[in-house]
C-alpha positions as CSV (number, residue, x, y, z in Angstrom):
1,M,-18.3,82.7,-65.1
2,A,-18.2,79.2,-63.8
3,D,-17.4,78.4,-60.2
4,S,-13.9,77.3,-59.3
5,S,-13.6,74.4,-57.0
6,F,-11.3,71.9,-55.3
7,D,-11.7,68.7,-53.2
8,I,-10.3,68.2,-49.7
9,V,-9.3,64.6,-49.2
10,S,-7.2,62.6,-46.8
11,K,-5.1,60.0,-48.6
12,V,-1.9,58.1,-47.8
13,D,0.8,57.3,-50.3
14,R,1.1,53.6,-49.7
15,Q,4.5,53.4,-51.4
16,E,6.0,56.1,-49.2
17,V,4.7,54.4,-46.1
18,D,6.1,51.1,-47.2
19,N,9.5,52.8,-47.9
20,A,9.5,54.5,-44.5
21,V,8.7,51.2,-42.7
22,N,11.5,49.4,-44.7
23,Q,14.0,52.2,-43.9
24,A,13.0,52.1,-40.2
25,A,13.4,48.3,-40.1
26,K,16.8,48.5,-41.7
27,E,18.0,51.2,-39.2
28,I,16.6,49.2,-36.3
29,S,18.5,46.1,-37.4
30,Q,21.8,48.0,-37.7
31,R,21.7,50.3,-34.7
32,Y,23.7,49.3,-31.6
33,D,21.1,50.4,-29.0
34,F,18.6,48.0,-30.7
35,K,20.9,44.9,-30.5
36,N,19.4,41.9,-28.7
37,V,16.2,43.6,-27.7
38,G,14.0,42.0,-30.3
39,A,13.1,45.3,-31.9
40,S,11.2,45.2,-35.2
41,V,8.6,47.2,-37.2
42,T,6.4,45.6,-39.8
43,L,3.6,46.7,-42.2
44,S,0.8,44.4,-43.2
45,G,-2.1,45.9,-45.0
46,D,-3.2,49.0,-43.0
47,T,-1.5,47.9,-39.8
48,V,1.9,48.9,-38.6
49,T,3.3,46.7,-35.7
50,M,6.2,47.7,-33.6
51,T,7.7,45.2,-31.1
52,A,10.6,45.1,-28.6
53,N,11.4,43.6,-25.2
54,S,10.6,46.8,-23.2
55,E,8.2,49.7,-23.3
56,E,11.0,52.3,-23.8
57,R,12.4,50.3,-26.7
58,V,9.0,50.2,-28.5
59,K,8.7,54.0,-28.1
60,A,12.2,54.3,-29.6
61,V,11.1,52.2,-32.5
62,L,8.1,54.5,-32.9
63,D,10.4,57.5,-32.9
64,V,12.5,56.0,-35.7
65,L,9.4,55.2,-37.7
66,Q,8.0,58.7,-37.3
67,T,11.3,60.2,-38.4
68,K,11.3,58.1,-41.6
69,L,7.6,59.0,-42.3
70,I,8.3,62.7,-41.9
71,R,11.3,62.5,-44.2
72,R,9.2,60.8,-46.9
73,G,6.5,63.5,-46.7
74,V,3.8,61.3,-44.9
75,S,1.8,63.2,-42.3
76,L,1.9,61.7,-38.8
77,K,-1.9,62.3,-38.6
78,A,-2.3,59.4,-41.0
79,L,-0.9,57.0,-38.4
80,D,-3.5,56.2,-35.7
81,L,-1.9,54.7,-32.6
82,G,-4.9,54.5,-30.4
83,D,-3.8,55.5,-26.9
84,G,-0.1,55.3,-28.0
85,E,0.9,53.0,-25.1
86,P,2.8,49.7,-25.8
87,K,0.9,46.7,-24.5
88,P,2.7,43.7,-23.0
89,S,2.3,40.5,-25.2
90,G,4.1,37.5,-23.7
91,K,7.7,38.5,-23.2
92,E,7.6,41.4,-25.5
93,Y,5.8,44.8,-25.8
94,R,3.8,45.6,-28.8
95,L,2.4,48.8,-30.3
96,V,-0.1,48.5,-33.1
97,G,-1.0,51.5,-35.3
98,S,-3.3,51.7,-38.3
99,L,-3.2,53.9,-41.4
100,K,-6.2,56.3,-41.7
101,E,-7.5,57.2,-45.1
102,G,-10.5,59.2,-46.1
103,L,-12.1,61.9,-44.1
104,S,-14.4,60.7,-41.3
105,Q,-17.9,62.2,-41.2
106,E,-16.8,64.0,-37.9
107,N,-13.8,65.6,-39.6
108,A,-15.8,66.5,-42.7
109,K,-18.4,68.3,-40.5
110,K,-15.6,70.1,-38.6
111,I,-14.2,71.4,-41.9
112,T,-17.6,72.6,-43.3
113,K,-18.4,74.3,-39.9
114,L,-15.0,76.0,-39.9
115,L,-15.5,77.3,-43.4
116,R,-19.0,78.5,-42.5
117,D,-17.7,80.3,-39.4
118,Q,-14.3,81.6,-40.5
119,G,-14.1,81.2,-44.2
120,P,-14.8,83.8,-46.9
121,K,-18.5,84.6,-47.5
122,G,-18.8,83.3,-51.1
123,V,-17.5,79.8,-50.4
124,K,-19.7,76.8,-50.4
125,A,-18.7,73.4,-49.0
126,Q,-20.5,70.1,-49.4
127,I,-19.6,66.6,-48.1
128,T,-19.5,63.9,-50.8
129,G,-18.6,60.5,-49.3
130,D,-15.1,60.7,-47.7
131,E,-14.2,64.1,-49.2
132,V,-15.3,67.7,-49.1
133,R,-15.9,69.8,-52.3
134,V,-15.3,73.5,-51.8
135,S,-16.5,75.9,-54.5
136,S,-16.5,79.7,-55.0
137,K,-16.7,82.2,-57.8
138,S,-13.3,83.6,-56.8
139,R,-10.1,81.6,-56.9
140,D,-8.6,84.0,-54.3
141,E,-11.3,82.9,-51.8
142,L,-10.3,79.2,-52.5
143,Q,-6.7,80.1,-51.7
144,Q,-7.8,81.7,-48.5
145,V,-9.7,78.5,-47.6
146,I,-6.6,76.4,-48.2
147,A,-4.5,78.7,-46.0
148,L,-7.2,78.6,-43.3
149,L,-7.4,74.8,-43.3
150,K,-3.6,74.4,-43.3
151,G,-3.5,76.5,-40.1
152,A,-6.4,74.6,-38.4
153,E,-5.3,72.6,-35.4
154,D,-8.4,70.7,-34.4
155,I,-8.8,68.6,-37.6
156,D,-7.4,65.2,-36.9
157,A,-6.6,64.1,-40.5
158,A,-3.8,64.6,-43.1
159,L,-5.5,66.9,-45.6
160,Q,-4.6,67.2,-49.3
161,F,-6.2,69.6,-51.8
162,V,-6.9,68.0,-55.2
163,N,-8.8,68.7,-58.4
164,Y,-8.2,72.5,-58.2
165,R,-10.0,74.0,-61.2
């Protein structure tokens, strides 16, 4: 019998991120507590920029954006905010985040090590580029691997499981 396998990837649905940013921008433009504070959120390429006239307002803009991302099914692990602290830029504060796609080598190695240490015995994992292919003779073992990875806390990436066959 042939081995069953699936790929572990980290991808971001660009359309959903775009929709979430647009919804957040619309809410910010309409909310009373954001009037006359210069609050805005924009997406250009892989960069999300949030601006306002105070540090607290920028954090409030970030909160609105995170709420919209969660509602649209985009993991917050896909948004890299650096240290997460707004930086003063002239008269306004700015927080710049970037979208992370693809598994870093470090995360891919963490996944394969986790599978070696805690995964079922018949499972093989190999790193191919920015994804990890997991294969096994038993589909039940692959289901156990997915459950194990969904519960893993130390992996700093939004994981999806694709090409399950």
